A tleap script that builds the chain and sets N, CA, C and O, in Angstrom:
source leaprc.protein.ff14SB
mol = sequence {
  NMET SER ASP SER ARG THR TRP LEU ARG LEU
  LEU GLY THR ALA VAL ILE ILE ALA ALA LEU
  LEU ILE TYR GLU PRO GLY ALA ASP ASP VAL
  VAL GLN ARG LEU GLY LEU PRO LEU VAL LEU
  ALA ALA GLY ALA PHE ALA LEU VAL GLN ASN
  PRO ALA ALA VAL ALA LEU GLY THR LEU VAL
  LEU ALA VAL ILE HIE SER ASP LEU SER ALA
  ALA SER TRP ILE PRO ALA ALA ALA TYR PRO
  LEU ILE ALA ALA ALA ALA THR LEU VAL LEU
  LEU SER ILE GLY TRP ARG ARG LEU LYS ASP
  ASN ILE ALA ALA THR HIE GLU ALA ARG TRP
  ALA SER ARG ASP ASP ARG SER GLY GLU THR
  GLY HIE CASP
}
set mol.1.N position { 0.906 -1.070 0.008 }
set mol.1.CA position { -0.082 0.105 -0.084 }
set mol.1.C position { 0.988 1.361 0.023 }
set mol.1.O position { 0.835 2.207 0.903 }
set mol.2.N position { 1.889 1.422 -0.757 }
set mol.2.CA position { 2.625 2.494 -0.997 }
set mol.2.C position { 2.347 3.474 -1.972 }
set mol.2.O position { 3.080 4.437 -2.194 }
set mol.3.N position { 1.219 3.215 -2.591 }
set mol.3.CA position { 0.774 4.188 -3.568 }
set mol.3.C position { 0.071 5.415 -3.088 }
set mol.3.O position { -0.253 5.465 -1.901 }
set mol.4.N position { -0.207 6.442 -3.914 }
set mol.4.CA position { -0.724 7.597 -3.487 }
set mol.4.C position { -2.207 7.495 -3.050 }
set mol.4.O position { -2.763 8.482 -2.568 }
set mol.5.N position { -2.852 6.329 -3.209 }
set mol.5.CA position { -4.254 6.113 -3.003 }
set mol.5.C position { -4.350 5.340 -1.511 }
set mol.5.O position { -5.401 4.810 -1.151 }
set mol.6.N position { -3.319 5.337 -0.809 }
set mol.6.CA position { -3.556 4.558 0.545 }
set mol.6.C position { -4.506 5.217 1.237 }
set mol.6.O position { -5.296 4.514 1.868 }
set mol.7.N position { -4.641 6.486 1.285 }
set mol.7.CA position { -5.804 7.226 2.210 }
set mol.7.C position { -7.190 6.694 1.799 }
set mol.7.O position { -8.091 6.429 2.595 }
set mol.8.N position { -7.255 6.560 0.362 }
set mol.8.CA position { -8.638 6.095 0.000 }
set mol.8.C position { -8.934 4.662 0.516 }
set mol.8.O position { -10.042 4.373 0.966 }
set mol.9.N position { -7.884 3.749 0.437 }
set mol.9.CA position { -8.212 2.429 0.913 }
set mol.9.C position { -8.440 2.369 2.340 }
set mol.9.O position { -9.188 1.527 2.837 }
set mol.10.N position { -7.762 3.314 3.071 }
set mol.10.CA position { -7.914 3.373 4.561 }
set mol.10.C position { -9.361 3.919 4.936 }
set mol.10.O position { -9.959 3.448 5.904 }
set mol.11.N position { -9.942 4.988 4.097 }
set mol.11.CA position { -11.156 5.629 4.356 }
set mol.11.C position { -11.979 4.443 3.871 }
set mol.11.O position { -12.812 4.129 4.722 }
set mol.12.N position { -12.014 3.722 2.836 }
set mol.12.CA position { -12.951 2.572 2.539 }
set mol.12.C position { -12.953 1.527 3.696 }
set mol.12.O position { -14.029 1.077 4.091 }
set mol.13.N position { -11.850 1.156 4.211 }
set mol.13.CA position { -11.925 0.421 5.378 }
set mol.13.C position { -12.606 0.879 6.534 }
set mol.13.O position { -13.213 0.041 7.201 }
set mol.14.N position { -12.609 2.079 6.887 }
set mol.14.CA position { -13.263 2.762 7.887 }
set mol.14.C position { -14.702 2.925 7.585 }
set mol.14.O position { -15.522 2.921 8.503 }
set mol.15.N position { -15.066 3.073 6.307 }
set mol.15.CA position { -16.451 3.185 5.935 }
set mol.15.C position { -17.170 1.804 6.214 }
set mol.15.O position { -18.282 1.736 6.738 }
set mol.16.N position { -16.422 0.704 5.811 }
set mol.16.CA position { -16.974 -0.628 5.877 }
set mol.16.C position { -17.143 -0.901 7.393 }
set mol.16.O position { -18.198 -1.416 7.764 }
set mol.17.N position { -16.205 -0.600 8.272 }
set mol.17.CA position { -16.387 -1.047 9.733 }
set mol.17.C position { -17.380 -0.218 10.267 }
set mol.17.O position { -18.232 -0.727 10.995 }
set mol.18.N position { -17.407 1.118 9.992 }
set mol.18.CA position { -18.668 1.748 10.672 }
set mol.18.C position { -20.026 1.397 10.175 }
set mol.18.O position { -21.012 1.558 10.894 }
set mol.19.N position { -20.111 0.902 8.911 }
set mol.19.CA position { -21.344 0.553 8.418 }
set mol.19.C position { -21.667 -1.019 9.198 }
set mol.19.O position { -22.752 -1.310 9.701 }
set mol.20.N position { -20.709 -1.732 9.167 }
set mol.20.CA position { -20.887 -3.028 10.000 }
set mol.20.C position { -21.351 -2.756 11.485 }
set mol.20.O position { -22.293 -3.358 12.000 }
set mol.21.N position { -20.639 -1.845 12.086 }
set mol.21.CA position { -21.005 -1.548 13.470 }
set mol.21.C position { -22.500 -1.174 13.670 }
set mol.21.O position { -23.095 -1.473 14.706 }
set mol.22.N position { -23.031 -0.571 12.735 }
set mol.22.CA position { -24.349 -0.016 12.863 }
set mol.22.C position { -25.509 -0.899 12.252 }
set mol.22.O position { -26.711 -0.781 12.487 }
set mol.23.N position { -24.870 -1.838 11.391 }
set mol.23.CA position { -25.858 -2.676 10.847 }
set mol.23.C position { -26.721 -3.704 11.754 }
set mol.23.O position { -26.174 -4.442 12.573 }
set mol.24.N position { -28.106 -3.686 11.535 }
set mol.24.CA position { -28.878 -4.633 12.311 }
set mol.24.C position { -29.628 -5.562 11.430 }
set mol.24.O position { -30.599 -5.269 10.733 }
set mol.25.N position { -29.092 -6.644 11.542 }
set mol.25.CA position { -29.553 -7.944 10.413 }
set mol.25.C position { -31.136 -7.950 10.294 }
set mol.25.O position { -31.695 -8.182 9.222 }
set mol.26.N position { -31.765 -7.701 11.378 }
set mol.26.CA position { -33.279 -7.994 11.447 }
set mol.26.C position { -34.190 -6.691 11.246 }
set mol.26.O position { -35.396 -6.728 11.491 }
set mol.27.N position { -33.527 -5.508 10.774 }
set mol.27.CA position { -34.128 -4.268 10.661 }
set mol.27.C position { -34.851 -4.205 9.464 }
set mol.27.O position { -34.403 -4.693 8.427 }
set mol.28.N position { -35.993 -3.610 9.531 }
set mol.28.CA position { -36.857 -3.310 8.227 }
set mol.28.C position { -36.728 -2.009 7.796 }
set mol.28.O position { -37.303 -1.766 6.735 }
set mol.29.N position { -36.109 -1.067 8.345 }
set mol.29.CA position { -36.076 0.153 7.811 }
set mol.29.C position { -35.214 0.387 6.614 }
set mol.29.O position { -34.292 -0.378 6.331 }
set mol.30.N position { -35.547 1.548 5.845 }
set mol.30.CA position { -34.867 1.884 4.477 }
set mol.30.C position { -33.200 1.998 4.626 }
set mol.30.O position { -32.372 1.467 3.886 }
set mol.31.N position { -32.975 2.749 5.665 }
set mol.31.CA position { -31.536 2.742 5.927 }
set mol.31.C position { -30.828 1.602 6.146 }
set mol.31.O position { -29.736 1.371 5.627 }
set mol.32.N position { -31.501 0.762 7.016 }
set mol.32.CA position { -30.723 -0.652 7.137 }
set mol.32.C position { -30.799 -1.517 5.895 }
set mol.32.O position { -29.751 -2.098 5.611 }
set mol.33.N position { -31.686 -1.682 5.219 }
set mol.33.CA position { -31.934 -2.631 4.164 }
set mol.33.C position { -31.349 -2.138 2.736 }
set mol.33.O position { -31.015 -2.965 1.887 }
set mol.34.N position { -31.242 -0.714 2.517 }
set mol.34.CA position { -30.877 -0.140 1.308 }
set mol.34.C position { -29.605 0.805 1.468 }
set mol.34.O position { -28.574 0.641 0.816 }
set mol.35.N position { -29.779 1.733 2.335 }
set mol.35.CA position { -28.668 2.618 2.683 }
set mol.35.C position { -27.367 2.110 2.896 }
set mol.35.O position { -26.396 2.427 2.209 }
set mol.36.N position { -27.342 1.236 3.953 }
set mol.36.CA position { -26.180 0.723 4.279 }
set mol.36.C position { -25.427 -0.283 3.313 }
set mol.36.O position { -24.200 -0.232 3.238 }
set mol.37.N position { -26.134 -1.165 2.599 }
set mol.37.CA position { -25.664 -1.815 1.677 }
set mol.37.C position { -24.876 -0.976 0.563 }
set mol.37.O position { -23.815 -1.352 0.065 }
set mol.38.N position { -25.538 0.209 0.242 }
set mol.38.CA position { -25.073 1.063 -0.793 }
set mol.38.C position { -23.831 1.678 -0.155 }
set mol.38.O position { -22.927 1.939 -0.949 }
set mol.39.N position { -23.631 1.940 1.051 }
set mol.39.CA position { -22.554 2.598 1.848 }
set mol.39.C position { -21.503 1.566 1.632 }
set mol.39.O position { -20.414 1.872 1.146 }
set mol.40.N position { -21.833 0.232 2.015 }
set mol.40.CA position { -20.763 -0.860 1.955 }
set mol.40.C position { -20.459 -0.812 0.774 }
set mol.40.O position { -19.232 -0.732 0.715 }
set mol.41.N position { -20.943 -0.816 -0.303 }
set mol.41.CA position { -20.453 -0.828 -1.768 }
set mol.41.C position { -19.492 0.288 -2.227 }
set mol.41.O position { -18.516 0.149 -2.964 }
set mol.42.N position { -19.930 1.371 -1.681 }
set mol.42.CA position { -19.013 2.669 -1.721 }
set mol.42.C position { -17.611 2.317 -0.950 }
set mol.42.O position { -16.494 2.462 -1.446 }
set mol.43.N position { -17.859 1.889 0.194 }
set mol.43.CA position { -16.499 1.621 0.925 }
set mol.43.C position { -15.739 0.446 0.426 }
set mol.43.O position { -14.526 0.402 0.632 }
set mol.44.N position { -16.376 -0.559 -0.245 }
set mol.44.CA position { -15.551 -1.598 -0.988 }
set mol.44.C position { -15.087 -0.999 -2.280 }
set mol.44.O position { -14.041 -1.436 -2.759 }
set mol.45.N position { -15.695 -0.117 -2.857 }
set mol.45.CA position { -15.002 0.427 -4.000 }
set mol.45.C position { -13.760 1.348 -3.711 }
set mol.45.O position { -12.806 1.453 -4.482 }
set mol.46.N position { -13.876 1.969 -2.575 }
set mol.46.CA position { -12.717 2.724 -2.227 }
set mol.46.C position { -11.554 1.935 -1.718 }
set mol.46.O position { -10.396 2.343 -1.805 }
set mol.47.N position { -11.884 0.829 -1.200 }
set mol.47.CA position { -10.994 -0.119 -0.837 }
set mol.47.C position { -10.355 -0.951 -1.817 }
set mol.47.O position { -9.126 -0.964 -1.752 }
set mol.48.N position { -10.850 -1.592 -2.639 }
set mol.48.CA position { -10.338 -2.426 -3.745 }
set mol.48.C position { -10.140 -1.627 -4.960 }
set mol.48.O position { -9.372 -2.089 -5.805 }
set mol.49.N position { -10.805 -0.322 -5.215 }
set mol.49.CA position { -10.517 0.386 -6.400 }
set mol.49.C position { -10.716 -0.332 -7.779 }
set mol.49.O position { -9.972 -0.133 -8.740 }
set mol.50.N position { -11.806 -1.200 -7.788 }
set mol.50.CA position { -11.920 -1.950 -8.925 }
set mol.50.C position { -13.507 -2.244 -9.216 }
set mol.50.O position { -14.227 -3.053 -8.632 }
set mol.51.N position { -13.830 -1.393 -10.238 }
set mol.51.CA position { -15.425 -1.107 -10.463 }
set mol.51.C position { -15.937 -2.512 -10.760 }
set mol.51.O position { -16.956 -2.900 -10.189 }
set mol.52.N position { -15.300 -3.284 -11.608 }
set mol.52.CA position { -15.820 -4.635 -11.980 }
set mol.52.C position { -16.146 -5.422 -10.854 }
set mol.52.O position { -17.216 -6.027 -10.787 }
set mol.53.N position { -15.222 -5.455 -9.895 }
set mol.53.CA position { -15.402 -6.479 -8.529 }
set mol.53.C position { -16.374 -5.995 -7.819 }
set mol.53.O position { -17.058 -6.829 -7.227 }
set mol.54.N position { -16.696 -4.686 -7.676 }
set mol.54.CA position { -17.678 -4.082 -6.870 }
set mol.54.C position { -19.136 -4.347 -7.486 }
set mol.54.O position { -20.082 -4.773 -6.823 }
set mol.55.N position { -19.175 -4.053 -8.765 }
set mol.55.CA position { -20.333 -4.313 -9.714 }
set mol.55.C position { -20.674 -5.723 -9.659 }
set mol.55.O position { -21.881 -5.968 -9.659 }
set mol.56.N position { -19.814 -6.765 -9.609 }
set mol.56.CA position { -20.083 -8.100 -9.714 }
set mol.56.C position { -20.654 -8.475 -8.335 }
set mol.56.O position { -21.613 -9.240 -8.233 }
set mol.57.N position { -20.012 -7.891 -7.229 }
set mol.57.CA position { -20.641 -8.209 -5.925 }
set mol.57.C position { -22.018 -7.730 -5.622 }
set mol.57.O position { -22.906 -8.379 -5.069 }
set mol.58.N position { -22.076 -6.499 -6.064 }
set mol.58.CA position { -23.444 -5.721 -5.935 }
set mol.58.C position { -24.545 -6.669 -6.754 }
set mol.58.O position { -25.659 -6.926 -6.298 }
set mol.59.N position { -24.057 -7.137 -8.020 }
set mol.59.CA position { -25.062 -7.682 -8.714 }
set mol.59.C position { -25.616 -9.002 -8.132 }
set mol.59.O position { -26.792 -9.366 -8.154 }
set mol.60.N position { -24.561 -9.648 -7.612 }
set mol.60.CA position { -24.900 -10.958 -6.954 }
set mol.60.C position { -25.696 -10.791 -5.650 }
set mol.60.O position { -26.657 -11.542 -5.478 }
set mol.61.N position { -25.429 -9.999 -4.839 }
set mol.61.CA position { -26.218 -9.619 -3.702 }
set mol.61.C position { -27.608 -9.087 -4.097 }
set mol.61.O position { -28.605 -9.443 -3.468 }
set mol.62.N position { -27.678 -8.246 -5.122 }
set mol.62.CA position { -29.038 -7.634 -5.224 }
set mol.62.C position { -29.821 -8.752 -5.933 }
set mol.62.O position { -31.043 -8.739 -5.779 }
set mol.63.N position { -29.310 -9.653 -6.639 }
set mol.63.CA position { -30.170 -10.737 -7.190 }
set mol.63.C position { -30.467 -11.643 -6.196 }
set mol.63.O position { -31.559 -12.179 -6.385 }
set mol.64.N position { -29.860 -12.024 -5.156 }
set mol.64.CA position { -30.041 -12.806 -4.041 }
set mol.64.C position { -31.085 -12.169 -3.175 }
set mol.64.O position { -31.858 -12.918 -2.579 }
set mol.65.N position { -31.200 -10.826 -3.033 }
set mol.65.CA position { -32.069 -10.291 -2.064 }
set mol.65.C position { -33.299 -9.790 -2.796 }
set mol.65.O position { -34.193 -9.241 -2.152 }
set mol.66.N position { -33.395 -9.956 -4.158 }
set mol.66.CA position { -34.611 -9.476 -4.965 }
set mol.66.C position { -35.698 -10.572 -4.599 }
set mol.66.O position { -35.403 -11.749 -4.392 }
set mol.67.N position { -36.940 -10.082 -4.543 }
set mol.67.CA position { -38.013 -10.733 -4.664 }
set mol.67.C position { -39.211 -9.935 -5.236 }
set mol.67.O position { -39.823 -9.108 -4.560 }
set mol.68.N position { -39.500 -10.225 -6.493 }
set mol.68.CA position { -40.445 -9.521 -7.096 }
set mol.68.C position { -41.894 -9.568 -6.594 }
set mol.68.O position { -42.638 -8.633 -6.890 }
set mol.69.N position { -42.330 -10.556 -5.880 }
set mol.69.CA position { -43.549 -10.710 -5.417 }
set mol.69.C position { -43.730 -10.122 -3.751 }
set mol.69.O position { -44.712 -10.267 -3.023 }
set mol.70.N position { -42.509 -9.463 -3.466 }
set mol.70.CA position { -42.499 -8.906 -2.040 }
set mol.70.C position { -43.496 -7.865 -1.896 }
set mol.70.O position { -43.796 -7.175 -2.871 }
set mol.71.N position { -44.085 -7.677 -0.656 }
set mol.71.CA position { -44.828 -6.577 -0.455 }
set mol.71.C position { -44.087 -5.232 -0.245 }
set mol.71.O position { -44.653 -4.165 -0.483 }
set mol.72.N position { -42.878 -5.296 0.180 }
set mol.72.CA position { -42.062 -4.104 0.316 }
set mol.72.C position { -41.499 -3.666 -1.125 }
set mol.72.O position { -41.483 -4.493 -2.036 }
set mol.73.N position { -41.024 -2.319 -1.321 }
set mol.73.CA position { -40.694 -2.057 -2.619 }
set mol.73.C position { -39.307 -2.054 -2.486 }
set mol.73.O position { -38.763 -1.681 -3.526 }
set mol.74.N position { -38.498 -2.348 -1.539 }
set mol.74.CA position { -37.162 -2.652 -1.528 }
set mol.74.C position { -36.685 -3.926 -2.402 }
set mol.74.O position { -35.972 -3.821 -3.400 }
set mol.75.N position { -37.176 -5.137 -1.885 }
set mol.75.CA position { -36.766 -6.269 -2.570 }
set mol.75.C position { -37.645 -6.453 -3.937 }
set mol.75.O position { -37.163 -7.185 -4.801 }
set mol.76.N position { -38.744 -5.908 -4.148 }
set mol.76.CA position { -39.500 -5.836 -5.409 }
set mol.76.C position { -39.000 -5.019 -6.392 }
set mol.76.O position { -38.952 -5.475 -7.534 }
set mol.77.N position { -38.527 -3.639 -6.125 }
set mol.77.CA position { -38.182 -2.848 -6.964 }
set mol.77.C position { -36.628 -2.304 -7.058 }
set mol.77.O position { -35.899 -2.156 -8.039 }
set mol.78.N position { -36.418 -2.078 -5.724 }
set mol.78.CA position { -35.010 -1.394 -5.427 }
set mol.78.C position { -33.834 -2.177 -5.973 }
set mol.78.O position { -33.000 -1.747 -6.769 }
set mol.79.N position { -33.892 -3.585 -5.346 }
set mol.79.CA position { -33.047 -4.563 -5.588 }
set mol.79.C position { -32.815 -5.099 -7.117 }
set mol.79.O position { -31.693 -5.348 -7.557 }
set mol.80.N position { -33.988 -5.241 -7.845 }
set mol.80.CA position { -33.778 -5.490 -9.120 }
set mol.80.C position { -33.111 -4.339 -9.999 }
set mol.80.O position { -32.299 -4.606 -10.885 }
set mol.81.N position { -33.510 -3.044 -9.692 }
set mol.81.CA position { -32.911 -1.691 -10.271 }
set mol.81.C position { -31.410 -1.809 -10.012 }
set mol.81.O position { -30.588 -1.822 -10.929 }
set mol.82.N position { -31.101 -1.893 -8.745 }
set mol.82.CA position { -29.590 -1.982 -8.631 }
set mol.82.C position { -29.021 -3.216 -9.255 }
set mol.82.O position { -27.827 -3.106 -9.533 }
set mol.83.N position { -29.628 -4.473 -9.573 }
set mol.83.CA position { -28.993 -5.403 -10.151 }
set mol.83.C position { -28.986 -4.982 -11.623 }
set mol.83.O position { -28.006 -5.247 -12.319 }
set mol.84.N position { -30.012 -4.356 -12.103 }
set mol.84.CA position { -29.917 -4.002 -13.508 }
set mol.84.C position { -28.575 -2.774 -13.825 }
set mol.84.O position { -27.782 -2.820 -14.766 }
set mol.85.N position { -28.628 -1.851 -12.861 }
set mol.85.CA position { -27.452 -0.953 -12.770 }
set mol.85.C position { -26.162 -1.545 -12.837 }
set mol.85.O position { -25.287 -1.087 -13.573 }
set mol.86.N position { -25.966 -2.710 -11.985 }
set mol.86.CA position { -24.752 -3.387 -11.769 }
set mol.86.C position { -24.354 -4.026 -13.217 }
set mol.86.O position { -23.256 -3.907 -13.761 }
set mol.87.N position { -25.432 -4.695 -13.698 }
set mol.87.CA position { -25.398 -5.279 -15.092 }
set mol.87.C position { -24.773 -4.547 -16.134 }
set mol.87.O position { -23.846 -4.889 -16.868 }
set mol.88.N position { -25.488 -3.373 -16.086 }
set mol.88.CA position { -24.997 -2.221 -17.153 }
set mol.88.C position { -23.687 -1.796 -16.918 }
set mol.88.O position { -22.934 -1.666 -17.884 }
set mol.89.N position { -23.254 -1.534 -15.656 }
set mol.89.CA position { -21.754 -1.296 -15.412 }
set mol.89.C position { -20.732 -2.288 -15.863 }
set mol.89.O position { -19.666 -2.013 -16.413 }
set mol.90.N position { -21.205 -3.529 -15.550 }
set mol.90.CA position { -20.297 -4.612 -16.051 }
set mol.90.C position { -20.279 -4.781 -17.575 }
set mol.90.O position { -19.301 -5.229 -18.175 }
set mol.91.N position { -21.392 -4.406 -18.152 }
set mol.91.CA position { -21.422 -4.708 -19.772 }
set mol.91.C position { -20.563 -3.501 -20.257 }
set mol.91.O position { -19.706 -3.697 -21.119 }
set mol.92.N position { -20.746 -2.362 -19.775 }
set mol.92.CA position { -19.998 -1.234 -20.189 }
set mol.92.C position { -18.421 -1.309 -20.155 }
set mol.92.O position { -17.641 -0.929 -21.028 }
set mol.93.N position { -18.165 -1.839 -19.044 }
set mol.93.CA position { -16.566 -2.165 -18.606 }
set mol.93.C position { -16.179 -3.193 -19.606 }
set mol.93.O position { -15.157 -3.020 -20.271 }
set mol.94.N position { -16.993 -4.359 -19.780 }
set mol.94.CA position { -16.476 -5.309 -20.723 }
set mol.94.C position { -16.337 -4.831 -22.234 }
set mol.94.O position { -15.475 -5.264 -22.998 }
set mol.95.N position { -17.242 -3.938 -22.545 }
set mol.95.CA position { -17.254 -3.334 -23.916 }
set mol.95.C position { -16.161 -2.351 -23.947 }
set mol.95.O position { -15.612 -2.250 -25.044 }
set mol.96.N position { -15.731 -1.628 -23.031 }
set mol.96.CA position { -14.571 -0.691 -23.097 }
set mol.96.C position { -13.486 -1.495 -23.238 }
set mol.96.O position { -12.642 -1.263 -24.104 }
set mol.97.N position { -13.397 -2.531 -22.393 }
set mol.97.CA position { -12.067 -3.262 -22.528 }
set mol.97.C position { -11.810 -4.012 -23.798 }
set mol.97.O position { -10.703 -4.100 -24.330 }
set mol.98.N position { -12.965 -4.566 -24.260 }
set mol.98.CA position { -12.996 -5.188 -25.698 }
set mol.98.C position { -12.402 -3.977 -26.738 }
set mol.98.O position { -11.388 -4.173 -27.408 }
set mol.99.N position { -13.110 -2.795 -26.781 }
set mol.99.CA position { -12.538 -1.947 -27.669 }
set mol.99.C position { -11.277 -1.304 -27.478 }
set mol.99.O position { -10.765 -0.702 -28.421 }
set mol.100.N position { -10.640 -1.373 -26.203 }
set mol.100.CA position { -9.244 -1.047 -25.883 }
set mol.100.C position { -8.310 -2.081 -26.481 }
set mol.100.O position { -7.300 -1.798 -27.127 }
set mol.101.N position { -8.763 -3.377 -26.191 }
set mol.101.CA position { -7.981 -4.456 -26.678 }
set mol.101.C position { -7.873 -4.473 -28.287 }
set mol.101.O position { -6.826 -4.721 -28.886 }
set mol.102.N position { -9.030 -4.193 -28.860 }
set mol.102.CA position { -9.020 -4.183 -30.355 }
set mol.102.C position { -7.978 -3.033 -30.955 }
set mol.102.O position { -7.162 -3.154 -31.869 }
set mol.103.N position { -8.290 -1.850 -30.110 }
set mol.103.CA position { -7.338 -0.674 -30.572 }
set mol.103.C position { -5.901 -0.967 -30.337 }
set mol.103.O position { -5.111 -0.599 -31.207 }
set mol.104.N position { -5.474 -1.545 -29.339 }
set mol.104.CA position { -4.233 -1.862 -28.974 }
set mol.104.C position { -3.660 -2.955 -29.681 }
set mol.104.O position { -2.443 -3.123 -29.606 }
set mol.105.N position { -4.356 -3.708 -30.346 }
set mol.105.CA position { -3.627 -5.075 -30.968 }
set mol.105.C position { -3.947 -4.627 -32.645 }
set mol.105.O position { -3.548 -5.403 -33.514 }
set mol.106.N position { -4.548 -3.582 -32.980 }
set mol.106.CA position { -4.882 -3.269 -34.515 }
set mol.106.C position { -3.658 -3.348 -35.400 }
set mol.106.O position { -3.581 -3.995 -36.444 }
set mol.107.N position { -2.609 -2.528 -34.792 }
set mol.107.CA position { -1.411 -2.493 -35.683 }
set mol.107.C position { -0.776 -3.862 -35.969 }
set mol.107.O position { -0.416 -4.218 -37.091 }
set mol.108.N position { -0.659 -4.694 -34.698 }
set mol.108.CA position { 0.088 -5.949 -34.709 }
set mol.108.C position { -0.809 -6.884 -35.885 }
set mol.108.O position { -0.280 -7.634 -36.705 }
set mol.109.N position { -2.141 -6.663 -35.759 }
set mol.109.CA position { -2.850 -7.588 -36.691 }
set mol.109.C position { -2.647 -7.237 -38.040 }
set mol.109.O position { -2.499 -8.157 -38.844 }
set mol.110.N position { -2.610 -5.874 -38.497 }
set mol.110.CA position { -2.357 -5.588 -39.725 }
set mol.110.C position { -0.933 -5.816 -40.326 }
set mol.110.O position { -0.724 -5.986 -41.527 }
set mol.111.N position { 0.074 -5.799 -39.295 }
set mol.111.CA position { 1.462 -6.156 -39.698 }
set mol.111.C position { 1.405 -7.622 -40.003 }
set mol.111.O position { 1.853 -8.131 -41.030 }
set mol.112.N position { 0.859 -8.208 -39.093 }
set mol.112.CA position { 0.681 -9.735 -39.385 }
set mol.112.C position { 0.132 -10.102 -40.764 }
set mol.112.O position { 0.607 -11.062 -41.372 }
set mol.113.N position { -0.773 -9.425 -41.230 }
set mol.113.CA position { -1.575 -9.700 -42.630 }
set mol.113.C position { -0.676 -9.338 -43.489 }
set mol.113.O position { -0.498 -10.084 -44.451 }
set mol.114.N position { 0.185 -8.009 -43.362 }
set mol.114.CA position { 1.046 -7.527 -44.550 }
set mol.114.C position { 2.310 -8.576 -44.579 }
set mol.114.O position { 2.857 -8.755 -45.667 }
set mol.115.N position { 2.784 -9.259 -43.445 }
set mol.115.CA position { 3.708 -10.086 -43.751 }
set mol.115.C position { 3.277 -11.412 -44.347 }
set mol.115.O position { 4.114 -12.035 -45.000 }
set mol.116.N position { 2.043 -11.915 -44.186 }
set mol.116.CA position { 1.590 -12.921 -44.680 }
set mol.116.C position { 1.391 -12.815 -46.383 }
set mol.116.O position { 1.685 -13.657 -47.231 }
set mol.117.N position { 0.819 -11.547 -46.543 }
set mol.117.CA position { 0.679 -11.251 -48.086 }
set mol.117.C position { 1.899 -11.269 -48.737 }
set mol.117.O position { 1.962 -11.770 -49.860 }
set mol.118.N position { 3.060 -10.712 -48.108 }
set mol.118.CA position { 4.464 -10.548 -48.735 }
set mol.118.C position { 5.049 -12.019 -48.906 }
set mol.118.O position { 5.907 -12.213 -49.768 }
set mol.119.N position { 4.633 -12.974 -48.162 }
set mol.119.CA position { 5.177 -14.372 -48.305 }
set mol.119.C position { 4.524 -15.082 -49.333 }
set mol.119.O position { 5.170 -16.016 -49.807 }
set mol.120.N position { 3.245 -14.840 -49.856 }
set mol.120.CA position { 2.535 -15.431 -50.766 }
set mol.120.C position { 2.737 -14.847 -52.132 }
set mol.120.O position { 2.505 -15.518 -53.137 }
set mol.121.N position { 3.188 -13.544 -52.194 }
set mol.121.CA position { 3.489 -12.765 -53.307 }
set mol.121.C position { 2.415 -12.071 -53.767 }
set mol.121.O position { 2.399 -11.653 -54.924 }
set mol.122.N position { 1.423 -11.876 -52.933 }
set mol.122.CA position { 0.081 -11.107 -53.208 }
set mol.122.C position { 0.359 -9.712 -52.680 }
set mol.122.O position { 1.162 -9.619 -51.751 }
set mol.123.N position { -0.206 -8.625 -53.160 }
set mol.123.CA position { -0.014 -7.091 -52.660 }
set mol.123.C position { -1.302 -6.553 -52.564 }
set mol.123.O position { -1.458 -5.387 -52.202 }
savepdb mol mol.pdb
quit
């Protein structure tokens, strides 16, 4: 942890610990069921600094806690919306990485094609 983001990792750890200290597993209020999980996700992002990992964890937990037939709006609507948002984040990260990989290997692919066309005598 010798990089310049050590303070952010320490802040993320502190946020996670604080949220866990005030978490009440059986509580039914919005802060406990929706607010704290979102705060925990923010703390996890600050700690690991990897949006894909946090989005994947968020997606899994939101799907597990979703219940479309529940009487409460949190498992019936909020968790599915959070799962959809996490899915969009993962898809956009994957798409961006694919585009970056294509751009990074573009010259090498064309160089390989030029080499092959020179070997067969075609121009």
